[in-house]
All heavy atoms as an XYZ file, in Angstrom:
884
protein
N      17.240    -15.008    -21.404
C      16.000    -14.273    -21.262
C      16.322    -12.851    -20.808
O      17.038    -12.649    -19.840
C      15.117    -14.964    -20.225
C      13.803    -14.243    -20.085
S      12.873    -14.559    -18.620
C      11.995    -15.926    -18.688
N      15.794    -11.879    -21.534
C      16.078    -10.486    -21.219
C      15.075     -9.949    -20.195
O      13.923    -10.351    -20.180
C      16.000     -9.641    -22.488
N      15.567     -9.071    -19.337
C      14.706     -8.416    -18.365
C      13.908     -7.341    -19.078
O      14.370     -6.749    -20.058
C      15.513     -7.809    -17.260
C      16.286     -8.781    -16.377
C      17.169     -8.022    -15.384
C      15.337     -9.688    -15.634
N      12.707     -7.058    -18.586
C      11.924     -5.980    -19.185
C      12.301     -4.674    -18.556
O      12.751     -4.615    -17.395
C      10.407     -6.256    -19.039
C       9.983     -6.297    -17.577
C      10.012     -7.529    -19.768
C       8.482     -6.378    -17.379
N      12.107     -3.599    -19.292
C      12.437     -2.263    -18.781
C      11.343     -1.818    -17.842
O      10.232     -2.346    -17.821
C      12.575     -1.279    -19.935
O      11.305     -1.052    -20.522
N      11.640     -0.762    -17.060
C      10.619     -0.226    -16.134
C       9.442      0.338    -16.926
O       8.308      0.270    -16.471
C      11.220      0.800    -15.214
O      11.788      1.863    -15.957
N       9.701      0.880    -18.121
C       8.609      1.389    -18.949
C       7.706      0.253    -19.400
O       6.468      0.400    -19.428
C       9.158      2.136    -20.157
N       8.288     -0.881    -19.748
C       7.498     -2.034    -20.145
C       6.692     -2.567    -18.953
O       5.540     -2.931    -19.087
C       8.384     -3.159    -20.696
C       8.976     -2.817    -22.055
C      10.041     -3.806    -22.480
O      10.844     -4.232    -21.617
O      10.047     -4.172    -23.658
N       7.312     -2.592    -17.790
C       6.616     -3.047    -16.582
C       5.445     -2.123    -16.253
O       4.354     -2.585    -15.936
C       7.563     -3.124    -15.402
N       5.658     -0.810    -16.378
C       4.582      0.135    -16.120
C       3.460     -0.052    -17.125
O       2.271     -0.025    -16.776
C       5.105      1.572    -16.175
C       4.076      2.682    -15.939
C       3.409      2.529    -14.597
C       4.743      4.033    -16.047
N       3.822     -0.300    -18.386
C       2.815     -0.552    -19.407
C       1.991     -1.795    -19.096
O       0.773     -1.797    -19.287
N       2.652     -2.841    -18.590
C       1.935     -4.077    -18.223
C       1.002     -3.812    -17.042
O      -0.139     -4.273    -17.026
C       2.923     -5.179    -17.868
C       3.710     -5.687    -19.061
S       5.064     -6.807    -18.596
C       4.179     -8.135    -17.832
N       1.468     -3.058    -16.074
C       0.649     -2.741    -14.902
C      -0.583     -1.935    -15.314
O      -1.697     -2.221    -14.888
C       1.478     -1.942    -13.871
C       0.820     -1.607    -12.556
C       0.463     -2.858    -11.796
C       1.732     -0.725    -11.731
N      -0.386     -0.960    -16.216
C      -1.518     -0.156    -16.701
C      -2.474     -1.026    -17.500
O      -3.687     -0.850    -17.392
C      -1.003      1.016    -17.523
C      -0.346      2.092    -16.658
C       0.330      3.189    -17.488
O       0.359      3.086    -18.737
O       0.804      4.141    -16.861
N      -1.958     -1.946    -18.300
C      -2.802     -2.826    -19.101
C      -3.678     -3.715    -18.204
O      -4.801     -4.088    -18.580
C      -1.969     -3.672    -20.040
N      -3.176     -4.044    -17.025
C      -3.935     -4.863    -16.081
C      -4.875     -4.033    -15.209
O      -5.528     -4.566    -14.326
C      -2.979     -5.673    -15.195
C      -2.196     -6.779    -15.877
C      -1.114     -7.320    -14.966
C      -3.149     -7.891    -16.323
N      -4.901     -2.742    -15.427
C      -5.762     -1.886    -14.625
C      -5.010     -1.176    -13.536
O      -5.612     -0.718    -12.561
N      -3.697     -1.057    -13.651
C      -2.891     -0.390    -12.636
C      -3.178      1.097    -12.570
O      -3.703      1.693    -13.488
N      -2.862      1.673    -11.420
C      -3.096      3.084    -11.206
C      -2.096      3.645    -10.225
O      -1.458      2.914     -9.489
C      -4.519      3.333    -10.722
C      -4.815      2.635     -9.388
C      -6.283      2.746     -8.985
O      -6.614      3.765     -8.351
O      -7.029      1.824     -9.299
N      -1.978      4.948    -10.204
C      -1.105      5.629     -9.242
C      -1.912      6.058     -8.038
O      -3.022      6.566     -8.170
C      -0.459      6.845     -9.884
O       0.488      6.469    -10.841
N      -1.360      5.827     -6.846
C      -1.967      6.241     -5.602
C      -0.899      6.888     -4.735
O       0.284      6.826     -5.069
C      -2.610      5.034     -4.855
C      -3.750      4.434     -5.664
C      -1.576      3.996     -4.498
N      -1.305      7.441     -3.613
C      -0.350      8.026     -2.673
C      -0.300      7.111     -1.462
O      -1.323      6.815     -0.848
C      -0.748      9.447     -2.254
C      -0.703     10.358     -3.473
C       0.164      9.976     -1.146
C      -1.247     11.755     -3.217
N       0.893      6.649     -1.135
C       1.128      5.817      0.049
C       1.672      6.712      1.150
O       2.642      7.421      0.957
C       2.139      4.696     -0.270
C       2.222      3.681      0.836
C       1.390      2.575      0.840
C       3.125      3.839      1.890
C       1.451      1.644      1.861
C       3.173      2.912      2.926
C       2.340      1.819      2.898
O       2.381      0.890      3.910
N       0.985      6.703      2.300
C       1.375      7.559      3.417
C       1.812      6.711      4.610
O       1.053      5.884      5.089
C       0.188      8.435      3.828
C      -0.254      9.376      2.725
C      -1.579     10.092      2.948
C      -1.908     10.485      4.329
N      -3.093     11.318      4.456
N       3.045      6.919      5.045
C       3.486      6.229      6.257
C       2.944      6.987      7.466
O       2.820      8.206      7.455
C       5.030      6.181      6.357
O       5.555      7.495      6.378
C       5.623      5.411      5.174
N       2.584      6.229      8.470
C       2.051      6.827      9.705
C       3.049      6.488     10.791
O       3.052      5.380     11.321
C       0.651      6.308     10.029
C       0.123      6.917     11.315
C      -0.301      6.577      8.875
N       3.923      7.424     11.098
C       4.987      7.184     12.076
C       4.508      7.332     13.497
O       3.389      7.786     13.777
N       5.355      6.966     14.420
C       5.062      7.081     15.839
C       5.332      8.513     16.298
O       6.416      9.037     16.047
C       5.955      6.106     16.633
O       5.746      4.791     16.132
C       5.630      6.159     18.127
N       4.391      9.145     16.954
C       4.620     10.516     17.443
C       5.788     10.579     18.425
O       6.006      9.644     19.182
C       3.297     10.888     18.127
C       2.289      9.920     17.599
C       3.046      8.656     17.259
N       6.503     11.684     18.378
C       7.582     11.897     19.347
C       7.399     13.262     19.990
O       6.766     14.156     19.441
C       8.945     11.804     18.668
O       9.076     12.824     17.711
N       7.966     13.409     21.185
C       7.800     14.629     21.962
C       9.175     15.224     22.219
O      10.060     14.564     22.775
C       7.094     14.284     23.290
C       6.904     15.465     24.182
N       7.668     15.707     25.271
C       6.006     16.491     24.086
C       7.259     16.836     25.851
N       6.258     17.313     25.159
N       9.355     16.471     21.797
C      10.595     17.193     22.074
C      10.447     17.875     23.430
O       9.674     18.824     23.584
C      10.873     18.219     20.984
C      12.208     18.932     21.157
O      12.716     19.028     22.288
O      12.751     19.385     20.137
N      11.197     17.379     24.440
C      11.009     17.903     25.789
C      11.528     19.338     25.945
O      11.103     20.037     26.850
C      11.670     16.979     26.845
C      13.151     16.807     26.562
C      10.977     15.659     26.888
C      13.893     16.091     27.673
N      12.424     19.772     25.057
C      12.929     21.147     25.181
C      11.947     22.167     24.633
O      11.868     23.270     25.142
C      14.287     21.286     24.474
O      14.139     20.968     23.087
C      15.346     20.417     25.101
N      11.188     21.804     23.587
C      10.247     22.752     23.009
C       8.793     22.433     23.342
O       7.920     23.284     23.164
C      10.383     22.756     21.477
O      10.023     21.477     20.955
C      11.780     23.140     21.022
N       8.531     21.186     23.776
C       7.169     20.782     24.065
C       6.364     20.392     22.829
O       5.183     20.132     22.913
N       7.029     20.384     21.665
C       6.329     20.111     20.414
C       6.244     18.604     20.168
O       7.216     17.866     20.339
C       7.064     20.778     19.218
C       6.432     20.410     17.891
C       7.092     22.272     19.412
N       5.039     18.159     19.805
C       4.828     16.761     19.426
C       4.801     16.694     17.922
O       4.067     17.453     17.273
C       3.490     16.233     20.013
C       3.227     14.818     19.526
C       3.504     16.302     21.522
N       5.608     15.816     17.339
C       5.667     15.664     15.891
C       5.359     14.218     15.508
O       5.710     13.287     16.240
C       7.028     16.058     15.303
O       8.036     15.247     15.912
C       7.344     17.509     15.552
N       4.687     14.070     14.388
C       4.416     12.750     13.839
C       5.055     12.696     12.466
O       4.656     13.437     11.566
C       2.885     12.499     13.729
O       2.324     12.641     15.017
C       2.607     11.119     13.204
N       6.060     11.851     12.286
C       6.752     11.786     11.001
C       5.912     11.043      9.963
O       5.817      9.834     10.007
C       8.044     11.045     11.335
C       7.687     10.206     12.502
C       6.644     10.969     13.262
N       5.265     11.785      9.088
C       4.482     11.190      8.009
C       5.173     11.468      6.679
O       5.511     12.617      6.401
C       3.069     11.757      7.972
C       2.280     11.405      9.231
O       2.404     10.311      9.753
N       1.484     12.326      9.699
N       5.369     10.448      5.901
C       5.960     10.588      4.565
C       4.952     10.153      3.528
O       4.134      9.282      3.768
C       7.228      9.760      4.468
C       8.342     10.124      5.462
C       9.497      9.136      5.365
C       8.838     11.533      5.190
N       5.005     10.760      2.346
C       4.076     10.443      1.269
C       4.893     10.016      0.050
O       5.870     10.653     -0.301
C       3.223     11.660      0.930
C       2.349     12.146      2.059
C       1.799     13.524      1.813
N       0.951     13.591      0.639
C      -0.382     13.669      0.674
N      -0.991     13.662      1.838
N      -1.087     13.734     -0.411
N       4.408      8.972     -0.614
C       5.061      8.456     -1.816
C       4.016      8.207     -2.903
O       2.937      7.693     -2.589
C       5.750      7.120     -1.529
C       6.752      7.142     -0.409
C       6.388      6.706      0.867
C       8.043      7.566     -0.630
C       7.312      6.711      1.904
C       8.976      7.563      0.423
C       8.591      7.144      1.666
O       9.512      7.133      2.684
N       4.312      8.550     -4.113
C       3.478      8.157     -5.242
C       3.920      6.758     -5.673
O       5.115      6.548     -5.936
C       3.647      9.123     -6.403
C       3.025     10.473     -6.113
O       1.966     10.552     -5.513
N       3.702     11.532     -6.515
N       2.977      5.817     -5.719
C       3.320      4.459     -6.135
C       2.289      3.974     -7.164
O       1.169      4.471     -7.206
C       3.382      3.483     -4.952
C       2.027      3.382     -4.223
C       4.491      3.866     -3.970
C       1.950      2.255     -3.196
N       2.694      3.027     -7.971
C       1.818      2.384     -8.929
C       1.408      1.031     -8.371
O       2.242      0.256     -7.888
C       2.503      2.208    -10.278
C       2.808      3.548    -10.932
O       1.950      4.436    -10.867
O       3.914      3.688    -11.504
N       0.118      0.758     -8.416
C      -0.434     -0.463     -7.837
C      -1.460     -1.081     -8.766
O      -2.000     -0.415     -9.663
C      -1.098     -0.201     -6.458
C      -0.089      0.364     -5.479
C      -2.300      0.712     -6.580
N      -1.753     -2.334     -8.528
C      -2.885     -3.020     -9.141
C      -3.930     -3.152     -8.045
O      -3.675     -3.790     -7.030
C      -2.459     -4.389     -9.666
C      -3.571     -5.176    -10.371
C      -4.108     -4.429    -11.567
C      -3.042     -6.531    -10.782
N      -5.089     -2.543     -8.234
C      -6.154     -2.473     -7.221
C      -7.216     -3.498     -7.558
O      -7.797     -3.449     -8.633
C      -6.749     -1.073     -7.229
C      -7.623     -0.756     -6.084
C      -8.896     -1.176     -5.886
C      -7.276      0.048     -4.958
N      -9.376     -0.670     -4.698
C      -8.404      0.106     -4.111
C      -6.135      0.745     -4.584
C      -8.416      0.801     -2.930
C      -6.155      1.458     -3.423
C      -7.278      1.486     -2.592
N      -7.485     -4.430     -6.654
C      -8.520     -5.451     -6.873
C      -9.362     -5.603     -5.630
O      -9.001     -5.091     -4.564
C      -7.907     -6.815     -7.241
O      -7.151     -7.305     -6.121
C      -7.009     -6.734     -8.461
N     -10.461     -6.320     -5.758
C     -11.298     -6.652     -4.620
C     -11.080     -8.119     -4.287
O     -10.706     -8.924     -5.139
C     -12.770     -6.411     -4.946
C     -13.090     -4.943     -5.243
C     -12.768     -4.007     -4.096
O     -13.026     -4.318     -2.943
N     -12.169     -2.856     -4.415
N     -11.350     -8.504     -3.080
C     -11.238     -9.892     -2.667
C     -12.385    -10.694     -3.255
O     -13.493    -10.187     -3.443
C     -11.242    -10.027     -1.134
C      -9.943     -9.627     -0.504
C      -9.746     -8.375      0.017
C      -8.863    -10.547     -0.457
C      -8.529     -8.004      0.582
C      -7.665    -10.183      0.096
C      -7.494     -8.913      0.620
O      -6.283     -8.560      1.165
N     -12.112    -11.962     -3.548
C     -13.165    -12.871     -3.996
C     -14.104    -13.139     -2.826
O     -13.701    -13.079     -1.665
C     -12.532    -14.201     -4.465
C     -11.617    -14.081     -5.648
C     -12.360    -13.757     -6.920
O     -13.512    -14.204     -7.073
O     -11.789    -13.029     -7.750
N     -15.343    -13.444     -3.135
C     -16.314    -13.734     -2.075
C     -15.851    -14.829     -1.130
O     -16.068    -14.747      0.079
C     -17.636    -14.170     -2.723
C     -18.761    -13.274     -2.389
C     -20.042    -13.784     -2.938
N     -20.404    -12.890     -4.034
C     -21.334    -13.125     -4.896
N     -22.012    -14.239     -4.859
N     -21.615    -12.246     -5.816
N     -15.173    -15.828     -1.672
C     -14.711    -16.945     -0.849
C     -13.613    -16.522      0.127
O     -13.361    -17.213      1.101
C     -14.215    -18.083     -1.740
O     -13.127    -17.658     -2.524
N     -12.912    -15.412     -0.142
C     -11.849    -14.925      0.739
C     -12.377    -14.069      1.891
O     -11.690    -13.897      2.892
C     -10.837    -14.103     -0.067
C     -10.098    -14.888     -1.128
C      -9.209    -13.997     -1.974
O      -9.768    -13.200     -2.768
O      -7.995    -14.081     -1.823
N     -13.587    -13.553      1.754
C     -14.180    -12.667      2.760
C     -14.730    -13.542      3.878
O     -15.656    -14.328      3.690
C     -15.277    -11.794      2.156
C     -15.954    -10.964      3.242
C     -14.709    -10.887      1.071
N     -14.113    -13.407      5.072
C     -14.555    -14.225      6.212
C     -15.351    -13.418      7.226
O     -15.839    -13.952      8.207
C     -13.356    -14.906      6.890
C     -12.363    -13.913      7.468
O     -12.651    -12.698      7.508
O     -11.287    -14.378      7.899
N     -15.468    -12.099      7.012
C     -16.249    -11.265      7.930
C     -15.497    -10.855      9.172
O     -16.028    -10.094      9.988
N     -14.282    -11.364      9.380
C     -13.517    -11.011     10.553
C     -12.183    -10.376     10.154
O     -11.945     -9.209     10.434
C     -13.275    -12.241     11.425
C     -14.563    -12.790     12.010
C     -14.306    -14.076     12.780
O     -13.197    -14.475     13.033
N     -15.391    -14.752     13.153
N     -11.323    -11.161      9.501
C     -10.029    -10.625      9.069
C     -10.219     -9.826      7.789
O      -9.746     -8.699      7.651
C      -8.997    -11.745      8.858
C      -7.701    -11.209      8.314
C      -8.751    -12.484     10.169
N     -10.916    -10.398      6.824
C     -11.233     -9.731      5.574
C     -12.743     -9.494      5.550
O     -13.518    -10.458      5.635
C     -10.786    -10.554      4.368
C      -9.264    -10.790      4.413
C     -11.195     -9.868      3.066
C      -8.755    -11.754      3.372
N     -13.134     -8.229      5.450
C     -14.558     -7.930      5.417
C     -14.960     -7.447      4.031
O     -14.098     -7.032      3.229
C     -14.944     -6.915      6.510
C     -14.293     -5.558      6.278
C     -14.622     -7.428      7.897
C     -14.789     -4.462      7.175
N     -16.237     -7.481      3.763
C     -16.750     -7.005      2.494
C     -16.338     -5.537      2.287
O     -16.468     -4.729      3.199
C     -18.272     -7.141      2.482
O     -18.792     -6.691      1.268
N     -15.839     -5.221      1.132
C     -15.399     -3.871      0.838
C     -13.906     -3.657      0.975
O     -13.381     -2.645      0.522
N     -13.184     -4.611      1.604
C     -11.723     -4.505      1.696
C     -11.129     -4.605      0.283
O     -11.690     -5.292     -0.578
C     -11.138     -5.615      2.575
C     -11.285     -5.356      4.057
O     -11.840     -4.284      4.416
O     -10.847     -6.192      4.838
N     -10.030     -3.941      0.077
C      -9.336     -3.978     -1.195
C      -8.039     -4.770     -1.067
O      -7.382     -4.738     -0.028
C      -9.032     -2.561     -1.673
N      -7.690     -5.482     -2.130
C      -6.440     -6.217     -2.214
C      -5.589     -5.461     -3.235
O      -5.960     -5.354     -4.405
C      -6.683     -7.645     -2.660
C      -5.439     -8.445     -2.826
N      -5.321     -9.447     -3.735
C      -4.254     -8.398     -2.170
C      -4.119     -9.983     -3.665
N      -3.443     -9.370     -2.722
N      -4.462     -4.929     -2.793
C      -3.611     -4.079     -3.634
C      -2.242     -4.735     -3.748
O      -1.673     -5.195     -2.766
C      -3.516     -2.668     -3.022
C      -2.538     -1.821     -3.792
C      -4.896     -2.018     -2.990
N      -1.728     -4.764     -4.981
C      -0.432     -5.370     -5.260
C       0.485     -4.321     -5.871
O       0.076     -3.571     -6.763
C      -0.596     -6.573     -6.232
C       0.759     -7.188     -6.544
C      -1.546     -7.603     -5.664
N       1.705     -4.265     -5.378
C       2.728     -3.357     -5.873
C       4.046     -4.084     -6.075
O       4.253     -5.154     -5.523
C       2.917     -2.184     -4.919
N       4.914     -3.504     -6.860
C       6.224     -4.058     -7.123
C       7.099     -3.908     -5.875
O       7.321     -2.793     -5.404
C       6.856     -3.353     -8.307
C       8.257     -3.831     -8.626
O       8.641     -4.944     -8.235
O       8.995     -3.064     -9.276
N       7.577     -5.025     -5.340
C       8.405     -4.969     -4.097
C       9.727     -4.259     -4.331
O      10.233     -3.567     -3.450
C       8.649     -6.366     -3.574
N      10.288     -4.395     -5.540
C      11.616     -3.810     -5.811
C      11.564     -2.286     -5.771
O      12.517     -1.644     -5.334
C      12.120     -4.280     -7.178
C      13.542     -3.800     -7.457
C      14.068     -4.361     -8.754
O      13.753     -5.511     -9.084
O      14.787     -3.628     -9.440
N      10.473     -1.698     -6.212
C      10.397     -0.232     -6.245
C       9.546      0.353     -5.104
O       9.388      1.552     -5.043
C       9.814      0.237     -7.582
O       8.492     -0.307     -7.748
C      10.699     -0.164     -8.748
N       9.041     -0.515     -4.216
C       8.235      0.005     -3.112
C       9.134      0.897     -2.249
O      10.202      0.477     -1.837
C       7.620     -1.141     -2.304
C       6.363     -0.754     -1.592
C       5.159     -0.718     -2.250
C       6.389     -0.377     -0.245
C       3.980     -0.340     -1.609
C       5.243     -0.010      0.411
C       4.034      0.017     -0.272
N       8.702      2.107     -1.930
C       9.597      3.090     -1.333
C       9.890      2.949      0.153
O      10.749      3.674      0.670
C       8.855      4.422     -1.582
C       7.423      4.022     -1.593
C       7.374      2.653     -2.227
N       9.215      2.054      0.853
C       9.422      1.928      2.283
C       8.982      0.543      2.739
O       8.485     -0.246      1.945
C       8.608      2.997      3.044
S       6.841      2.862      2.786
N       9.185      0.271      4.007
C       8.682     -0.984      4.583
C       7.258     -0.716      5.044
O       7.044      0.130      5.935
C       9.558     -1.436      5.765
C       8.962     -2.666      6.425
C      10.980     -1.694      5.309
N       6.265     -1.368      4.433
C       4.879     -1.083      4.832
C       4.581     -1.581      6.212
O       5.115     -2.595      6.668
C       4.065     -1.833      3.780
C       4.956     -2.917      3.308
C       6.348     -2.405      3.413
N       3.731     -0.847      6.942
C       3.300     -1.266      8.260
C       1.791     -1.132      8.354
O       1.170     -0.331      7.655
C       3.956     -0.425      9.372
O       3.594      0.938      9.188
C       5.467     -0.555      9.354
N       1.206     -1.922      9.241
C      -0.231     -1.845      9.496
C      -0.541     -0.428      9.994
O       0.215      0.140     10.777
C      -0.662     -2.931     10.502
C      -2.111     -2.765     10.894
C      -0.408     -4.316      9.917
N      -1.626      0.117      9.523
C      -2.126      1.464      9.814
C      -1.502      2.545      8.953
O      -1.892      3.699      9.097
C      -2.035      1.818     11.300
C      -2.966      0.969     12.123
O      -4.055      0.620     11.696
N      -2.536      0.609     13.322
N      -0.534      2.226      8.066
C      -0.158      3.199      7.038
C      -1.421      3.454      6.247
O      -2.430      2.752      6.385
C       0.950      2.639      6.144
C       2.339      2.707      6.786
O       2.462      3.305      7.862
O       3.269      2.133      6.187
N      -1.386      4.431      5.359
C      -2.596      4.790      4.635
C      -2.319      4.910      3.132
O      -1.181      5.196      2.728
C      -3.150      6.121      5.152
C      -3.542      6.043      6.612
C      -3.994      7.396      7.149
O      -3.601      8.446      6.692
N      -4.830      7.344      8.176
N      -3.369      4.707      2.352
C      -3.302      4.873      0.915
C      -4.408      5.830      0.499
O      -5.570      5.667      0.908
C      -3.482      3.515      0.192
C      -3.580      3.714     -1.307
C      -2.318      2.585      0.520
N      -4.031      6.838     -0.244
C      -4.998      7.808     -0.763
C      -5.246      7.473     -2.224
O      -4.344      7.548     -3.062
C      -4.460      9.238     -0.612
C      -5.402     10.357     -0.988
C      -6.668     10.339     -0.119
C      -4.688     11.698     -0.858
N      -6.491      7.065     -2.512
C      -6.884      6.737     -3.889
C      -7.923      7.769     -4.295
O      -9.068      7.736     -3.841
C      -7.494      5.345     -3.923
C      -7.905      4.905     -5.303
C      -8.639      3.579     -5.249
N      -8.730      2.982     -6.567
C      -9.701      2.146     -6.919
N     -10.612      1.786     -6.030
N      -9.704      1.648     -8.136
N      -7.486      8.717     -5.116
C      -8.366      9.836     -5.450
C      -8.624     10.615     -4.176
O      -7.703     11.103     -3.537
N      -9.904     10.705     -3.759
C     -10.224     11.400     -2.523
C     -10.561     10.427     -1.389
O     -10.925     10.849     -0.299
C     -11.411     12.344     -2.752
O     -12.547     11.607     -3.140
N     -10.420      9.109     -1.655
C     -10.744      8.107     -0.646
C      -9.483      7.690      0.122
O      -8.457      7.389     -0.481
C     -11.338      6.852     -1.288
C     -12.666      7.060     -1.934
C     -13.198      5.798     -2.570
O     -12.418      4.887     -2.873
O     -14.425      5.724     -2.762
N      -9.599      7.648      1.447
C      -8.483      7.271      2.299
C      -8.718      5.832      2.790
O      -9.794      5.487      3.260
C      -8.386      8.215      3.506
C      -7.146      8.059      4.379
C      -5.864      8.326      3.572
C      -7.211      9.032      5.547
N      -7.674      4.991      2.664
C      -7.729      3.592      3.048
C      -6.606      3.326      4.037
O      -5.508      3.868      3.917
C      -7.531      2.709      1.827
C      -8.604      2.838      0.793
C      -8.786      3.886     -0.063
C      -9.633      1.899      0.505
N      -9.878      3.646     -0.864
C     -10.409      2.424     -0.542
C      -9.954      0.665      1.025
C     -11.490      1.760     -1.075
C     -11.050     -0.014      0.485
C     -11.803      0.538     -0.559
N      -6.847      2.465      5.018
C      -5.827      2.069      5.997
C      -5.312      0.678      5.655
O      -6.083     -0.194      5.250
C      -6.431      2.066      7.406
N      -4.008      0.476      5.833
C      -3.413     -0.843      5.652
C      -3.827     -1.693      6.842
O      -3.535     -1.351      7.987
C      -1.872     -0.745      5.530
C      -1.261     -2.143      5.455
C      -1.488      0.091      4.337
N      -4.500     -2.793      6.564
C      -4.947     -3.709      7.614
C      -4.147     -5.010      7.626
O      -4.144     -5.740      8.619
C      -6.438     -4.052      7.448
C      -7.326     -2.868      7.737
C      -7.166     -2.462      9.183
C      -8.049     -1.310      9.553
N      -7.866     -0.899     10.936
N      -3.494     -5.330      6.524
C      -2.712     -6.551      6.447
C      -1.663     -6.442      5.374
O      -1.829     -5.746      4.367
N      -0.550     -7.128      5.606
C       0.560     -7.167      4.656
C       0.883     -8.637      4.437
O       1.247     -9.320      5.378
C       1.795     -6.405      5.196
C       1.407     -4.986      5.557
C       2.941     -6.442      4.193
C       2.330     -4.305      6.515
N       0.693     -9.102      3.218
C       0.842    -10.516      2.936
C       2.006    -10.744      1.954
O       1.777    -10.877      0.772
C      -0.452    -11.108      2.344
C      -1.665    -11.048      3.259
S      -2.481     -9.476      3.478
C      -3.053     -9.075      1.852
N       3.208    -10.727      2.445
C       4.349    -11.074      1.599
C       5.533    -11.473      2.450
O       5.579    -11.190      3.622
C       4.702     -9.926      0.642
C       5.303     -8.740      1.336
O       4.755     -8.230      2.288
N       6.423     -8.298      0.846
N       6.445    -12.145      1.792
C       7.685    -12.575      2.420
C       8.806    -11.678      1.905
O       8.680    -11.078      0.836
C       7.965    -14.050      2.095
C       6.867    -15.008      2.545
C       6.703    -15.000      4.055
O       7.678    -14.995      4.793
N       5.469    -15.002      4.524
N       9.929    -11.635      2.606
C      11.018    -10.759      2.167
C      11.524    -11.023      0.743
O      12.012    -10.103      0.102
C      12.126    -11.025      3.186
C      11.408    -11.507      4.400
C      10.200    -12.249      3.876
N      11.379    -12.237      0.240
C      11.879    -12.539     -1.099
C      10.804    -12.456     -2.173
O      11.087    -12.696     -3.340
C      12.505    -13.946     -1.133
O      11.498    -14.887     -0.729
C      13.697    -14.041     -0.217
N       9.572    -12.108     -1.823
C       8.493    -12.005     -2.808
C       8.749    -10.835     -3.757
O       9.204     -9.773     -3.337
C       7.141    -11.759     -2.116
C       6.567    -13.027     -1.496
O       7.118    -14.124     -1.762
O       5.579    -12.905     -0.755
N       8.393    -10.988     -5.028
C       8.562     -9.892     -5.980
C       7.471     -8.823     -5.861
O       7.582     -7.755     -6.457
C       8.491    -10.581     -7.356
C       7.681    -11.815     -7.104
C       7.963    -12.225     -5.691
N       6.414     -9.128     -5.086
C       5.316     -8.174     -4.951
C       5.041     -7.890     -3.477
O       5.289     -8.716     -2.630
C       4.030     -8.722     -5.591
C       4.177     -8.984     -7.044
C       4.304    -10.293     -7.508
C       4.197     -7.956     -7.956
C       4.446    -10.546     -8.859
C       4.335     -8.211     -9.319
C       4.459     -9.504     -9.764
N       4.478     -6.732     -3.216
C       3.949     -6.386     -1.901
C       2.444     -6.487     -2.011
O       1.844     -5.820     -2.868
C       4.362     -4.960     -1.495
C       3.701     -4.537     -0.202
C       5.872     -4.829     -1.386
N       1.831     -7.340     -1.206
C       0.377     -7.520     -1.187
C      -0.191     -6.836      0.062
O       0.212     -7.184      1.177
C      -0.005     -9.001     -1.149
C       0.330     -9.704     -2.429
O      -0.314     -9.381     -3.441
O       1.222    -10.564     -2.422
N      -1.096     -5.903     -0.153
C      -1.685     -5.155      0.965
C      -3.182     -5.386      1.043
O      -3.862     -5.397      0.009
C      -1.418     -3.669      0.785
C       0.020     -3.220      0.673
C       0.094     -1.737      0.325
C       0.792     -3.511      1.945
N      -3.698     -5.538      2.244
C      -5.127     -5.537      2.500
C      -5.475     -4.149      3.018
O      -4.907     -3.689      4.007
C      -5.502     -6.587      3.538
C      -6.966     -6.542      3.920
C      -7.281     -7.401      5.126
O      -6.417     -8.088      5.663
N      -8.512     -7.323      5.596
N      -6.396     -3.465      2.323
C      -6.779     -2.094      2.697
C      -8.239     -2.042      3.084
O      -9.073     -2.774      2.528
C      -6.528     -1.139      1.532
C      -5.118     -1.077      0.950
C      -5.068     -0.070     -0.174
C      -4.102     -0.748      2.009
N      -8.547     -1.173      4.011
C      -9.938     -0.923      4.445
C     -10.189      0.575      4.437
O      -9.406      1.349      4.934
C     -10.158     -1.493      5.837
C     -11.611     -1.461      6.273
C     -11.839     -2.299      7.497
N     -11.573     -3.714      7.206
C     -11.129     -4.608      8.089
N     -10.930     -4.223      9.350
N     -10.902     -5.846      7.749
N     -11.329      0.948      3.845
C     -11.691      2.357      3.786
C     -11.807      2.950      5.187
O     -12.365      2.350      6.083
C     -13.031      2.507      3.049
C     -13.317      3.918      2.618
C     -14.629      3.974      1.880
N     -14.747      2.850      0.969
C     -15.066      2.938     -0.296
N     -15.313      4.093     -0.820
N     -15.146      1.865     -1.063
N     -11.239      4.147      5.343
C     -11.248      4.849      6.641
C     -12.547      5.599      6.793
O     -13.052      6.180      5.881
C     -10.047      5.797      6.768
C     -10.089      6.609      8.050
C      -8.756      5.026      6.670
């Protein structure tokens, strides 16, 4: 069985409704005691994702609320280790990562996002 190329994978993602978004890491602020400057290391990555909504049966009103998005990305090409409170910019809408549902060996990164 032959592996598919990244172009074929991108084509499949687009056929399923995939899109490009900006993933923003939200680092921990640090303080330089010599200069007094506080810096927050934020990095931005363009990533391709499949954007979906949760099924009604998955919305429990506490962990997953109405309006949360379920986003899936390729784990192999994901540019960083996702953390809760990272952000995703979809067009002009900003979303916060509220949950990460995957294991280290999963082929996909599953993110629960909530509009900021």
